C-alpha positions in Angstrom: -37.3 -21.5 36.5 -37.4 -17.8 35.7 -34.4 -17.2 37.9 -32.4 -19.9 36.1 -33.2 -18.3 32.7 -32.2 -14.8 33.9 -29.0 -16.2 35.4 -28.2 -18.1 32.2 -28.8 -15.0 30.1 -26.6 -12.9 32.3 -23.8 -15.5 32.2 -24.1 -15.7 28.4 -23.8 -11.9 28.1 -20.7 -11.9 30.4 -19.1 -14.7 28.4 -19.7 -12.9 25.1 -18.2 -9.6 26.5 -15.0 -11.4 27.4 -14.8 -13.2 24.0 -15.2 -9.9 22.2 -12.6 -8.2 24.4 -10.2 -11.1 23.9 -10.8 -11.1 20.2 -10.1 -7.3 19.9 -6.9 -7.7 22.0 -5.7 -10.6 19.8 -6.3 -8.5 16.7 -4.5 -5.5 18.2 -1.5 -7.7 19.3 -1.3 -9.2 15.8 -1.1 -5.7 14.3 1.8 -4.9 16.7 3.6 -8.1 15.6 3.7 -6.8 12.0 5.9 -3.9 13.2 9.5 -4.1 14.0 11.9 -2.6 16.5 10.9 0.3 18.6 7.5 0.7 16.9 6.6 -2.9 17.8 7.7 -2.4 21.4 5.7 0.8 21.7 2.7 -0.7 20.1 2.7 -3.7 22.5 3.1 -1.3 25.5 -0.1 0.5 24.4 -2.2 -2.7 24.5 -5.0 -2.7 27.0 -4.7 -5.0 30.0 -6.0 -8.6 30.1 -9.7 -9.0 30.7 -9.5 -9.7 34.4 -7.5 -6.5 35.1 -9.8 -4.5 32.8 -12.9 -5.8 34.6 -11.4 -5.1 38.1 -10.6 -1.5 37.0 -14.0 -1.1 35.5 -15.7 -2.3 38.7 -13.7 0.1 40.8 -14.7 3.0 38.6 -18.4 1.9 38.8 -18.2 1.6 42.5 -16.8 5.2 42.9 -19.9 6.6 41.1 
């Protein structure tokens, strides 16, 4: 039973991290959409990658440590 609880809590934490990441990305994208022309294009280009890409890059960096 303890293993199930630990697994559940870890799953919940991972889900929350993704939701937070996605919310911040959506907010940043919305800020870019307010702009026009070149400013908008540059702003969108600066956005961070999607969560899956971010997590893969993060895991690679942690593995190299």
